[in-house]
C-alpha positions as CSV (number, residue, x, y, z in Angstrom):
1,M,85.7,27.2,327.5
2,D,86.0,27.0,331.3
3,N,89.0,27.9,333.3
4,R,90.0,24.3,334.0
5,E,90.1,23.5,330.3
6,L,92.3,26.6,329.7
7,I,94.7,25.5,332.4
8,E,94.9,22.0,330.9
9,K,95.7,23.5,327.5
10,A,98.3,25.7,329.0
11,K,99.9,22.6,330.6
12,K,100.0,20.9,327.2
13,A,101.6,24.0,325.7
14,M,104.2,24.0,328.4
15,E,105.5,20.7,327.1
16,N,106.9,22.6,324.1
17,S,108.9,25.0,326.3
18,Y,112.5,25.6,325.1
19,S,114.1,26.5,328.5
20,P,117.6,24.9,328.6
21,Y,119.0,27.9,330.6
22,S,116.5,28.3,333.4
23,N,114.8,24.8,333.3
24,F,111.7,26.8,334.1
25,K,108.9,25.8,331.7
26,V,105.9,28.0,331.2
27,G,102.7,27.5,329.2
28,A,99.9,29.8,328.4
29,C,96.4,29.5,326.8
30,L,94.7,32.6,325.4
31,L,91.0,32.6,324.8
32,C,89.7,35.0,322.2
33,S,86.2,36.5,322.5
34,D,85.1,34.4,319.5
35,G,86.1,31.1,321.2
36,T,89.4,30.7,319.3
37,I,92.4,29.7,321.4
38,F,96.1,30.3,321.0
39,T,98.7,28.6,323.1
40,G,102.3,29.5,323.8
41,C,105.3,28.4,325.7
42,N,108.5,30.2,326.8
43,I,111.3,30.2,324.3
44,E,114.7,31.0,325.8
45,N,117.8,32.2,324.0
46,G,121.5,32.4,325.0
47,S,121.1,36.1,324.7
48,Y,118.5,36.5,327.5
49,G,116.9,39.6,326.1
50,A,115.9,37.5,323.0
51,T,113.9,35.2,325.2
52,N,110.1,35.2,324.8
53,C,107.6,34.4,327.5
54,A,104.7,32.0,327.0
55,E,102.1,34.7,327.5
56,R,103.6,36.9,324.7
57,T,104.0,33.9,322.5
58,A,100.3,33.2,322.7
59,I,99.3,36.8,322.3
60,F,101.6,37.5,319.4
61,K,100.4,34.3,317.6
62,A,96.8,35.6,318.0
63,V,97.5,39.1,316.8
64,S,99.5,37.8,313.9
65,E,96.4,35.8,312.9
66,G,94.2,38.9,313.1
67,K,92.7,38.4,316.5
68,R,92.7,41.3,319.0
69,D,89.7,40.7,321.2
70,F,90.6,38.5,324.1
71,S,88.6,37.1,327.0
72,K,91.2,35.6,329.3
73,I,94.6,33.9,329.5
74,A,95.7,30.9,331.6
75,I,99.3,30.6,332.7
76,V,101.1,27.6,334.3
77,S,104.7,26.6,335.0
78,S,106.8,23.7,335.9
79,S,107.0,25.1,339.5
80,G,103.5,23.9,339.9
81,D,102.6,27.0,341.8
82,L,101.1,30.4,340.9
83,T,103.2,31.9,338.1
84,F,102.4,35.5,337.6
85,P,103.2,37.3,334.3
86,C,106.4,39.4,334.1
87,G,106.1,43.2,333.7
88,I,106.7,43.0,330.0
89,C,103.9,40.5,329.5
90,L,101.6,42.5,331.7
91,Q,102.2,45.5,329.6
92,V,101.4,43.5,326.4
93,M,98.3,42.2,328.1
94,A,97.3,45.7,329.1
95,E,97.4,46.7,325.4
96,F,94.8,44.1,324.5
97,M,93.0,43.0,327.6
98,I,93.4,45.4,330.5
99,D,90.0,44.5,332.0
100,K,90.2,40.7,331.3
101,E,91.2,37.8,333.5
102,V,94.5,36.1,334.2
103,I,93.9,32.5,335.3
104,L,96.5,30.8,337.5
105,E,96.7,27.5,339.3
106,D,98.4,27.0,342.6
107,N,100.3,23.9,343.8
108,N,97.0,22.5,345.3
109,G,95.3,22.7,342.0
110,D,93.2,25.6,343.1
111,I,92.5,28.3,340.4
112,K,93.1,32.0,341.2
113,I,91.8,34.7,339.0
114,F,93.1,38.3,338.7
115,K,92.3,41.1,336.3
116,V,95.2,42.4,334.3
117,K,94.6,45.9,335.7
118,E,95.0,44.4,339.2
119,L,98.4,43.0,338.4
120,L,99.5,46.2,336.6
121,P,97.5,49.0,338.1
122,F,99.6,51.8,336.4
123,A,100.0,50.3,332.9
124,F,101.4,52.6,330.2
125,N,98.5,53.6,328.0
126,L,98.5,56.1,325.2
């Protein structure tokens, strides 16, 4: 699956965002090494600490289904601009895909690609 397809699937996932507090919708599409995809959206909660980001939603869905070998993840938001993963999401990504790609789209529709280890160069690893 190419990066544009992943971005489009992330946009579709963003439509399911539950974000009544921030009104900031995020969608993610995770590609597993076997070609399986998992999508996720952000899910907010009145107790902000209970909120879950789109990236973690997709990753947790995959792991809960027995997948742990990921190729890349695409992330989009309602801002229409580059939306980088938060620190918690980056640490979760580092657990499973430290050398893999994070695919982002800017407000011109251009795709930018980063490695997880570029975005979190000092990840906590056991």
